[in-house]
VEXTIVO-718898 format. One record per residue (C-alpha): x, y, z; residue in one letter. Coordinates in steps of 0.1 Angstrom, whole numbers, plus 5000, padded with zeros to 4 digits. Layout:
XYZA
...
REM end
This chain:
418138794711M
416239094699F
417239224663H
417839594667P
415639704639S
412839514655C
413239664689R
413539994673L
410039954657V
408539834690K
410140114708N
409040384682I
405540244679A
405040214719I
406640544724K
404440694699G
401340554713L
402040614749L
404440914747A
405540774783Y
402740974797H
403241014834R
401041264852G
398041454837R
397541824830A
396041974858S
393742214834N
392941944806E
391241644823S
391741424793N
395341514784S
398141274792R
400741474775L
402641574803L
405941384812T
407341294847R
409741594839K
406941864837T
404541704862F
405641994887F
407242334880S
410442384904P
409342464939I
412542394954V
415642334932S
417742034939F
421341964921S
421741674897A
423141454926S
420041534948R
422341634977T
421942014975A
421842195008S
418642405021L
420642715012S
420642634975S
416942594975C
415242834952T
411942854934G
408943054927H
405942824932K
404242804966N
404242524992I
400742505003F
400242325039I
396942155047M
395541975075G
393041915104L
392842215129P
395342125156G
397641965132S
400442195136G
400342385104K
401342735117T
404342595136T
405642385109V
404942655084G
407042915101N
409842665105I
409742595070L
409742975060G
412843015081S
414742715065K
413942825030L
413743175033G
410243195022H
407543435034P
404743255055V
401143345046I
398443245070D
395243245048L
393243305079D
395243575094D
396643755065H
394143715039I
390643645051L
390543835083K
391844155062K
389444085036E
386344055059W
387444265086N
386443995111M
387943675124T
387043355107A
385043255138G
383143575138E
382443525099K
381243175106L
378643275131S
377343535109E
376743355075I
376742985086G
379042715075W
377942665039E
378143045030Q
381243065047F
382842795026V
381642974995E
383243315005E
386343155017E
386642964982G
386243304963K
389143464985A
391243174976L
390443154940S
391743514936S
394743464959F
398143524942S
401443474954A
404843304947S
407543144964G
405743134997S
404842905023I
400942915024V
398942785054L
395342655043L
392542675067T
390942355077E
387742425054S
389742545023S
389742195007P
385942195011M
385742424979H
386542244948S
387242544925A
389542704950A
391642394951M
392142354917H
393442714918H
395642614945V
397042314927K
397942524897Q
400142734919N
402042514939G
402142154959I
399842074984V
401241885014I
398741735038Y
399941695075L
397941365083D
398041375121V
396141075139N
392541205145P
392841085183E
395741335186V
393441595170I
390641535196I
393041565224K
394441885209R
390942035205L
389841955240S
388142255259G
385542345232G
387842435204R
386542165182G
382942325183N
384442605159R
385142355131I
383442465099V
380642235089G
380242065125R
376442075131G
374441985162S
374641615170G
377541565150V
380741425167S
384141565163L
385341195153R
382841185125E
383741535112I
387341465114L
386741135096R
384841325069C
387441625064R
390241335061R
388441225029K
388441555014I
392041625021Y
392941295004N
391441434972K
393541724971W
397041634985C
400141604964D
402041444990A
401241335027R
403241365059V
402341135085L
402441305120C
401841185155D
401941325191S
405641215195G
406841405165D
408641735171S
407742045148A
411142035134E
410641675125E
407641725108V
409142015089A
412041805077A
409641545066N
407741805045V
411041925027L
411641535018K
407941505005A
408541844984V
411941694972K
410341354962R
407741544942C
410441774925E
412741474918D
410741334891T
413741124877E
414040914908S
412540574917E
413440414883V
413140054876F
415739784862V
415739474848S
416539154869T
419039064840R
420439404830N
421139734848K
419139884820F
420440234826L
422540434800P
426140464811E
426140834803D
423440884830G
420741004805S
417440954813V
415840884779S
415840504786E
415240514823R
412140304833K
409540444857F
406440274875F
404140394845S
406740244819D
406939914836V
403239874843L
402539914805V
405539694793E
405239454818G
408239224805L
411739404801A
413139374768P
415939154779D
413538904792G
414138984828G
411439134853L
411239494863Y
412039574899V
412539904916P
416240004918Q
417039984954G
414039814965G
411139964983L
411740235010S
411640145046E
409040325068L
410140425103P
408240235130P
406440545142R
404740555106E
403840175109W
402440255142V
400040525126R
398540255103L
397740035129V
394040145138D
393340255101L
391040055080P
392439845050Y
391840085022S
393740375041E
396740135049R
396640055011A
396340435000Q
399040545023I
401540245015L
400840284978L
401940634979E
405140534993K
405640294966C
404340494935I
405740834925H
403241104923P
404441204888A
403340854877D
400040854895V
399141144916P
397841084952A
394341194944P
394140984914E
395540694936L
392840764963Y
390140724937S
391540384923M
391840254960V
388540364969K
386940194936K
388839874942A
388239804978Y
385240014991A
382139784978D
383939494962N
384739274992F
382039065010A
384039125045C
384339495055P
387839435070R
388939325033I
391539095045A
390939005080P
393238765102V
391438515123R
392938305149H
393237925139L
394737715167V
397737755189H
400038025177N
398438005140Q
396438255124Y
395038265090V
394838585066Q
391638545045E
392438665013L
389238554993F
386438805001H
387038974967G
384738934939P
386638624923T
387138474959A
391038474954S
393838694964F
394338794928R
391339044933D
393639264955F
395939344924S
393339294896L
391039544908L
393539804908L
395739714877L
393339794851P
392540164868Q
396240204866L
396840084832L
393940304821A
395240604839Y
399040554824C
398240534789T
397140764763S
393340774754N
394740694717L
396140374728C
394540044732N
396039754754H
395739384755L
396239224788L
397838884783L
398238594809G
398938264816A
396838144846T
396137814867S
392537984874G
392738274899D
394638524878T
392438464849G
389038514864S
390438834886A
391839004853A
388638934834L
386539054863N
388639364872G
388639484834F
384939424832S
384339694858R
386239974840L
383940274826P
382740194792E
385140454776A
388240254791E
386739914783K
386640004745R
390440034746R
391139734767S
391039354762A
391839054781V
393138724772L
394038444795V
395338094787F
394937824810F
395737454811P
392537294801E
393036994827A
394737204852G
391837404868V
389137324890S
385537314877P
384637624896V
387637824884Q
386537714847R
383337854853L
384438194866Q
386638224835M
384538104809T
381338284823G
382238634806F
380438704777R
381739034766E
383839004735G
387039174745N
387338954776L
388538584768K
389538274784A
391138004765V
392137664774G
395437494762V
395937134761Q
399037154783S
400137254816D
400837604832L
404537604824A
403737594786F
401337874788C
403538074810Q
406538034785Q
404238094755A
403038434770V
406438534778R
407638464743Q
404938684729M
405338974754L
409138954743G
408538904707D
409439244688P
407939134656K
404739064671L
404539354695T
405639594670G
403039484646H
400339514669L
401239844681A
401839984646V
399039824628E
396539794653C
397140064678G
397539804707A
400139744732V
400639394751L
401239394787T
401439114813A
398339024834A
400138794858D
403038834884S
405638894855V
403939264859N
405339454889W
401939604894A
400339274900Q
402839214928L
402939554945L
399139524962P
400039194973Q
402739364997V
400039575013I
398039275026F
401239115042H
401639445060A
398139475069S
398339115084A
400839215107Y
399339545117L
396039345124D
397839125149L
399239445163V
395639595167S
394439255183Q
397139285208G
398638955198T
402039125192V
403539475202A
404939645170F
408639525165G
407739165178E
408538925150P
406138685132V
406638405107D
404438375076V
403538075059C
402538095023I
401537854994P
404437854970A
402537924938G
404538124915D
406538254944F
404938594938G
402838594972N
406138494992I
408138744973L
405539024982S
406038915020A
409838965012V
409439325002Y
407039395031A
409939295055K
412139545034Q
409539815041M
409839745078G
407439475088I
409139245112P
408838895095I
411438655109R
410938345086K
409038295054F
407937945050I
407237815015C
404437555013A
404037294985S
401837044976H
403136724961Q
405836804937S
407936974960G
410337124933V
410637464951L
411237284985T
414237104970K
415437434955F
415037624987M
416737345005R
419637264980T
419937554959G
419437344928E
416337404905Y
415937104884D
413237044859L
415036774838R
412436504833D
410236654861R
406536694856Q
403836864878L
402136594900L
398236654900P
396736744932S
393436884946S
395037204949S
396137354914P
398837624915A
399937534952T
403037524932E
403937564896V
407037424879L
408437754866K
407538014893P
408138354874S
408838544906S
411638344916L
413838554893E
412738854914R
413738684946Y
417038584936L
417938954924F
416739074958H
418538834979I
421838884957S
421739254964D
420839314926G
423339084912D
421839084876W
424838934857Q
424238624883L
420538624877V
421038644840R
423438364840G
421338124861L
418238184839F
420038164805S
421437824818Q
417837714828F
416337794795E
419037564779R
419137304805E
416037334825R
418537324855Y
420637564875F
422337594909K
423037884932V
426337984946P
426637834979R
427038184997A
423638284980L
422237964995L
423738055028K
421638385025R
418538205017M
418637965048H
418938295070Q
415138385065D
413638115044C
412137765052L
410537505028A
408437215028G
405837035011W
402736795020C
401336505005S
397636494992E
396736275021E
398236505048E
396436795030C
392936645033L
393736525068A
394336885078A
391137015064I
389236745085S
391136795117A
390837185116V
387137165108H
386436915138S
388237105162A
387037455153T
384437435126G
386437635101Y
387137515067I
390937555052L
391237555015D
393437304999T
396437554997R
396137705030A
395737325044A
398737255027A
400537555042A
399137445081K
400837095073V
404237245065V
403937505094A
403237245119D
406337065106R
408537345104L
407537645126Q
408937665163D
406037815178R
408238095195T
406138355178C
402938365158P
402638255123V
400438395096I
399138145071I
397938285037S
394538175026S
394538274992T
391338114978V
387838044993H
387637674999P
384637634977A
386837674945K
388137354955F
384837184965A
385336834954P
388436804974A
387036965004V
384036755007L
386336445001K
388436575032A
385036615051L
384136235044K
381336305023F
380536014998Q
379236014963D
379436394958V
377636494928A
379836604898E
377936904891D
379837214906P
376737384914F
375437084935D
378737084954Q
378637454962L
375137424976N
376237124998L
379237335011L
376837615019S
374337395037S
377137315062L
377037645080G
380737635086S
383237915085L
384038095063P
380438135050P
379838055012M
381038334989H
378138494973A
379738554940D
380438184939L
376838094943K
375938324914S
377938164889L
376538104855R
375737784838D
379037654817P
379637784783R
381637634753R
385137784753H
388037774728K
390637504735V
393837534716C
396637264711D
400037324727A
401237534699N
402637874703V
401437974668S
397937884679D
398138094709L
399438394687V
396538354663E
394138384695E
396038704702V
395538864667E
392038764668T
391238924702V
392939234690V
391339244657R
387839174671D
388139434701S
389939744683F
389539704645L
385639674644K
383939874616V
381240074630T
REM end
């Protein structure tokens, strides 16, 4: 339990450093001094209960409607004006036409599109109105200065209509009048480019399709406006405490930016969104089917992160940086048919060849944005290999200014990672990026990290004396978990796109157990509307989670993690299991707190029978032996020429045993097989394999099998000496203090 004065020191220090910055002043690019409450000035006023009727809506700010030609801006804008009692201003007809004494089409023909954009931008920059519905032209967002002016005077709503629908609506030559469309440029290409520009400026997006009525679109616009205005919504709670003051005050409410920075809740629990993630209607999911991965990610993350924490344009920039050029496969997370009704989702095309890249290419950017420029942060994690290298890599890609106030320290079990994983982690040469081996198992590393994150004396000292805040790098951090929800949703959308299923038809997923975060992410994807029927949890050797999922007993008394060829297919203390129990118990934090308090005392707990029954409704669990895992690799390679990694092989064995083949099953391949080259080569019957990991990688590459060798693995550096600590928490604390001192207290 925290001593109150220690917690006060921690909270004062962190609040002083962060000032709980959510959002950024539009006229001060480096300012993070605005809170959620002031991010948007009132446009539409809502009661404290947020149930106000439209008749009570007031406001002096504008609502700007932006979209492609043919998106329905005029019709929707008129409906909004009627509902809200606001005047409707059509920029084209009411402003430009009067100023130019000619239509926009005539002006475009007279001066050409480049000068047209400039003239339109000047007119928009001097535009002044309040409390109005303003219909922007399709080319308004092409002028940056004008759009900065627009965003200072209201909220910009993007009517995001399927481009194929727009093309149909612009048939008969109407598409020829689009600003910027030159000869030889297809309408589809110009619409694709225009959508990128709109993503840079929208405050909120409303997905639209041909089946939506104008009234439905207008209603969704009002919902989007309300969400932006309601900056005290979308709070987070701890799995062990409601964590909201009884008097309804907002001072202790936790938002996305708070939990991103804090990582672990003060009561030792994990943060979750109150009420879970919002469900998308089927029509919105269908809109995502034909979109590339990065656009799916952008739209879904907008649904999960309030714009007062990270505005949509900032999120767009982050997603683009994370996924545009960092993945070897342009499809980012492709789904490949394996055998029969089994499909494999390849999650290893990122720079460190594991699924952790999806989160840890985004998290550093999110953390840099959501903290003050005056605040240093140390990302602290325990890893079985993948999280460590992905975290180190992700932070190494930050701009230099952000890297100077960031540091990463990961602890890994010295004997519990593969040679390639060790090479990846210890290959970083920058002083503020460090991996330390520990002479113990992953469970000890995890417990030590949670202890440090929850120690008010340590965190308070680092905050006050060093200006540094500790946050979690692994699945303890909600921002680590969220991007994984996206790739599970994307896998299902890929099957829809390929014609394997129609949207709404069920699939099963079979996922290596790990720390349970990947399975939990699929559970959240189902909560958002992806029709996953069964979650199949696959363990390798130890079977602790298999027993728990079958009996409800979580028992680590006298239990050790059995070594296998696939580290992290299962961990003894999966951190995300706590979130799952909170979810499946409908947020019963008292039950969750009791279970994990008992576990901390006894290394054992048992869930109530009613809860176990709920778990069995959609969860299956199984484990496989080492021999079965290697045999699966060999059999699949012989039949298809495809090499499964050891974790995916374990999942396939379990899927073969438990899945009824009445629907497709998606197997998560979370790492490239080359990361466990010795086991894979053994499975493929190679004898006398060299111990040198570089020779092993070259041998695998020479096979010419699928998936192709990962380029970043082939370019690994020679091993370097790294620090190894004894299994003593005080030694790990010393490493934390050393990294903070070396990274942030250097005398120049």
